[in-house]
Each structure stands twice: as structure tokens, then as C-alpha cells.
NUGU-775296 format. One record per residue (C-alpha): x, y, z. Coordinates in steps of 0.001 Angstrom, whole numbers, plus 500000, padded with zeros to 6 digits. Layout:
N
XYZ ...
This chain:
397
500000500000500000 501170503513499161 500085506366501426 499486509804499935 500084513022501853 499342516703501355 501848518522503520 501811516387506701 498248515103506361 497499511641504984 494702512146502471 494472508831500596 495892505383499935 496768503693496661 496971499928496260 497154497200493668 494758494231493545 496087491848490903 495567493821487662 493303496448489201 494101499601491186 492251501415493948 492582504952495312 490746505511498592 490324508928500207 490404509156503997 487729511838504262 485922513993501748 487462517456501729 487898519039498300 491027520996499283 492719517631499975 492321516407496405 495255514566494851 494928516277491480 492458517996489168 491364514668487685 490995513087491153 488798515505493106 488096514493496682 484375514195496018 483992510431496213 485573507837498454 486936505424495867 488503505584492420 488924502200490771 490911501362487651 490411497946486076 493382496557484143 495026499969483788 497268502174485869 495699505452487096 496654508086484496 497756510702487050 500193508312488758 501383507087485374 502707510636484850 505550509725487204 506563506505485449 509730506457483335 509550505586479654 511970504488476978 515586504821478100 514821505119481836 512230502347481749 514787499889480367 517137500723483250 514430500080485856 513287496966484001 516752495436484195 517271496517487801 513934495398489232 513576492200487224 516956491081488502 516029491960492093 512378490849492246 511952488481489303 509230490631487722 508373494217486862 505125496157486662 504030499777486938 503063499482490590 506497498136491559 508261500954489712 505971503566491230 506443502089494704 510214502327494255 510141505936493046 507240507447494973 508937508200498339 511450510389496485 508958512330494389 508992516054495097 505595517433494182 502541519087495707 501694515706497208 504119513190498693 504122509431499113 505187506682501521 505631503109500371 507486499969501435 510612501542499944 512614504082501914 512943507755501190 516556508465500268 518870511380500933 520458512658497750 523700514537497341 523675517659495215 526137518642492519 527342522026491340 525589523181488192 528768524828486880 530559521453486921 527788519891484854 527836522759482362 531597522476481901 531816518659481933 528899517389479843 530382514017478940 528872510548478751 530631509738482026 529013512770483672 525572511697482496 526205508182483812 527211509632487186 524094511823487298 521897508873486453 523466506652489115 523280509402491759 519654510345491135 518204507115489725 515543506810492406 514340510365491779 513650509695488118 509867509842488239 509761511511484816 508307510420481510 509618510844477975 511568508425475819 514841510333475289 517776509848477684 517277512169480652 517647512275484403 516519514380487320 519333516078489255 519667518283492310 522083521071491442 523423524010493424 523902527404491838 527213529066492617 525862532612492947 522707532017494999 523749528734496664 520170527552496040 519679523836495407 517087523263492689 515694520289490813 516598520081487151 516025517693484273 519210516896482348 518465515893478747 520918514332476333 520480512331473125 521323509114471361 522869508531467948 519474508431466220 518728512039467242 521997513986466934 522193517509468360 518807517148470040 519849519363472968 520660522246470599 517517521603468575 515299521894471656 517259524884472936 516594526904469765 512939525820469622 512261526792473235 514072530107472785 511881530724469725 508820530138471893 510126532654474415 510601535251471674 506965534671470713 505887535635474230 505439532100475551 506642531211479037 509324528508479074 511377526923481884 514847528245482626 517169526364480273 520944526114479844 522884524540476998 526118523008478277 529619523842477047 529986520942474605 526283521015473661 525700517500474993 523100518396477646 520116520681477892 519587521581481554 515934522388482266 514796523798485612 511715522041486997 508970524662486721 506685523235489414 508868524947492026 507954528630492070 508771531313494663 509593528757497324 506351526822496787 505586523578495002 502780523848492480 500496521021491499 500926519810487930 498844517550485720 499214516592482083 496343516993479637 496608513242478989 495684512549482611 492952515209482618 491363513391479684 491587510084481617 493889508546479029 496966506379479490 500340506903477821 499598504510474954 496872507002473960 499052510119473952 498719510492470180 494978509845470287 493327513232470425 493014516667468890 494205520184469557 490539521150469810 490078518665472689 493145520072474441 491611523547474191 488379522197475736 490314520684478654 492112523973479248 488793525828479157 487175523303481506 489810523370484231 491612526715484219 490539529678486328 492102532233483945 490640530890480724 491452533703478301 495033533956479552 495640530206479376 493970529739475999 495913532659474522 499144531036475707 497993527679474362 497206529198470958 500727530610470665 502221527237471660 500129525461469003 501158527976466341 504834527607467285 504600523817467184 503259524054463623 505805526675462525 508702524845464198 507504521567462694 507288519772466025 505534516497465290 505662515336468896 503318517845470591 501111515096472024 498795514966475058 501650514504477540 503339517674476299 500685520074477555 499891520503481234 498226522648483876 499677524102487063 497607524766490185 498125526013493713 497280524115496899 493630525150497205 492907525111493435 492013528810493536 494348529371490569 494739526894487714 496670527867484581 498569526535481583 502121525445482335 505167526801480484 505910525227477120 508200522188477262 509545519388475062 509411521496471880 511709520270469088 511897520320465309 511157516652464594 511327516888460795 515107517193461091 515086513478461951 511815512239460460 511464514115457167 507841513145456614 506739513656460190 503273515050460850 501562516733463825 501050514455466818 497346515322467209 494633516191464749 493218519589463915 489976519690461952 490242515902461959 493530515925460036 497216515478460762 498636517970458286 500822521064458665 498195523787458586 499065527262457361 498262530749458604 494606530917457572 493627527683459296 495631528417462453 494065531850462827 490634530260462403 491568527732465114 492445530532467521 489148532314466894 487013529189467186 488713527374470080 490912529825472025 488543532738472763 490456535059470430 489216537759468110 490543537733464560 492737540723465372 494193538976468445 494827535718466564 496539537592463717 498686539581466152 499794536457468036 500477534646464776 502574537574463561 504610537500466752 505239533783466258 506302534405462648 508761537065463743 510179534715466374 510724532070463705 512486534547461406 514810535621464213 515489531969465061 516624531358461481 519083534247461858 520254532896465215 520824529389463856 522707530732460818 525018532655463140 525409529643465436 526333527282462585 529212529585461594 530935528788464894 529556525279465463 530068523231462309 528874520027464012 525365521515463993 525286522339460290 523324519312459095 520577519548461710 520637523351461680 520181523506457892 517324521031458084 515653523179460733 516113526362458701 514729524823455510 511654523509457304 511157526910458968 511324528636455572 508579526335454340 506501527323457387 506983531001456516 505214530404453207 502070530166455396 500565527379453295 498982524105454375 501017521034453391 500572517342454163 504282516821454763 507601518370453822 508272518154450068 510165515001449125 512569516922446931 513670518988449936 515317515918451494 517744515745448553 519287519074449512 520033517767453001 
């Protein structure tokens, strides 16, 4: 059994019964809710043959999952989601905390400057070994949570260290430029740092704000879907979820619109239901769209990639006219507002092209991926709807 706490108060328990799962609240008080999708309005939540979507948010995928699979199978002779969650949950830092049969561990911290200067494979291995039992994060690319101390402020903060494998070269730089483009468009992003040798992207965990820990929930969980359904949905449905749950609807939907536009312009084919989320404070009096995260140009690696979710029932790269119509119909925007936001996103993309051109001049290793990004961005600036990038374009790469 896993016990769930809000501050020092036990509010619920979570247990496994063969292939089913049960969440039981101790007493019905709405302010003691686990998450937006699990309001404390009924005593039991049962999940037959599937892991609760909100708790699944904390389960590792891809690279990290394989590490836990090898570790736990060797130790226990089997592996399942509940065992992994039980192992990780005592070390999860979030609005709520957990106690399980596994112990809470004390973790050392490292100096962020050392990581920035020494971004080698050995450093990543050390980070992973040090913080393995804090890795309650999803996503398939190689990454790890780390506690790092800043030299100037001496503050210890939680970061996500992202690297990449051979199949996705220069992914850290790719994401860095895409997130910086979002920031230029007026979109909030986490604090990010690209390391000296461009091997890591260091991303500050945005749930920690002004000394407080915010609640966070992915749109996937809010729609009661599991991770195998993250590509099953539409950008219209995401807008509906944001409208349903947020307290500052216009503000959140305006931010969401700009993120959607940037994902189309940047040709990010991986903006799925796990890559949008909401933040909320302890008493749910304020609920708003989280900063943009996990934004990359995927067509640099998958030339014929398409959007992760549908819009107007299609997975095509929509142009300016359709995206402005989307903002008016689904994001509470006037035509003038949608056009202004779109124009700001366009300008951000143009400046990003200039920035990448300048960067390539001093970083020849990035030329192949950088040129692919620039060429796909130039296609976006034509403001036309296309099914996929032109086949003949791949010949110039």
C-alpha cells in the first residue's frame, strides 16, 4: 500500500489488487484532492486493468524504463508499473508526497557549473546513478533528474538533464533553439541552459515557484487517458480541457494558441497529450497553463513527420489561415488577436533562422541539423497548408 500526503496530512491510499488499482480517500474534503482529475468528492477511484493516468505521469519511459526493468527484474523476478511507482514514489517532490514499502533516500547535490563544463557521457552516467531513484519523469529520450546548486545564489534546485542518442543527433541544441523561439513569441518557458559541449540541455523544473511547490497535471491525465493514447486526440480537445479546468481561461487559451502555432511553425511532430499541462496552487484557487516544454523540430530526423494530434480531423501542417481560424474558434480570440499572436510567432521564427545561421558559423557540428531546421522553417513562413515536407527537399540535406 502507498500512502498519499498533502503537507503532513494523509489524504488517501493507493493499492494494487492483481491487475486492478484502487485509490481511497480518507475523508471527503475538496482541498485535499490529489489532482484535478481526482477531486476528493467520492471515496473510491477504481481502475480495472490499467494504471491510474495521474500516477502514470511519474513513470519512466523508453531509456529510463529499460534501466528500471533490468534493475527490478533482477532483484524481484518481475516488473510492473506498481512496483516501479512504489520504488520511486517516496522520492517524488511534488505538491503531494508518498510513503511506500521503499525508503525515502537522501540525495547529494552537485554544482551546476561542473555539469555545464563537463557534459560528457561519464558525467551523464554519474548523474543517472546518483539520482536514479528520483527519476519519476516520463519521455523516451535519455534524461535524468538532478539536484544542482547554483554558485551565485547557493540555492539547490531540481533540474532535468536531457541528452540524446545517435538516432537524434544535436537534440539538445535543437530543443534549445525551439524553446528560445517560443520565448521570443511571448510564451513562458522553463529556465534552460545549453552546456559547454552542447551535449546536455539543463531544464529547471517549473513546478517549484517562489519557494512553493505547484500542482501539475498533464492533459493526457485530465482526459483520463493512458500513455499509449498520447497520440489519440486533437488540439481542439486540448483547448476544451484547458477551458474546463483553468481559472484564467482567456490567459491560458491565449498562451495555448501561441504554443500550438509555434509547434506548427517549428515543425514539432511530437506535441502530444503529455506535452501540455496545467499548474495549480494548493487550494485550486488558481489553475493555469504550464510553460511550454519538450518542443523540438522533429522533421530534422523524420522528414515526413506530421503533427502528433489532429486539427479539423487531420494530421497535416496547417498554414496561417487555418491556424488563425483555430484561435478564433477554440481559444477565445478575436481575429485581430489571433493575427497579432500569429505575427509574433512568425517574427520569432524569422529571428530563430538568423540565430541558427550565426550559430552554425561557429559550430560546424550543427550544420546538418541546423540547415534542416532552417529549411523547414522557411517552408513554414510560406504560410501554406502542406501534408508533409516536400520530398525533393530531402535531397538538399
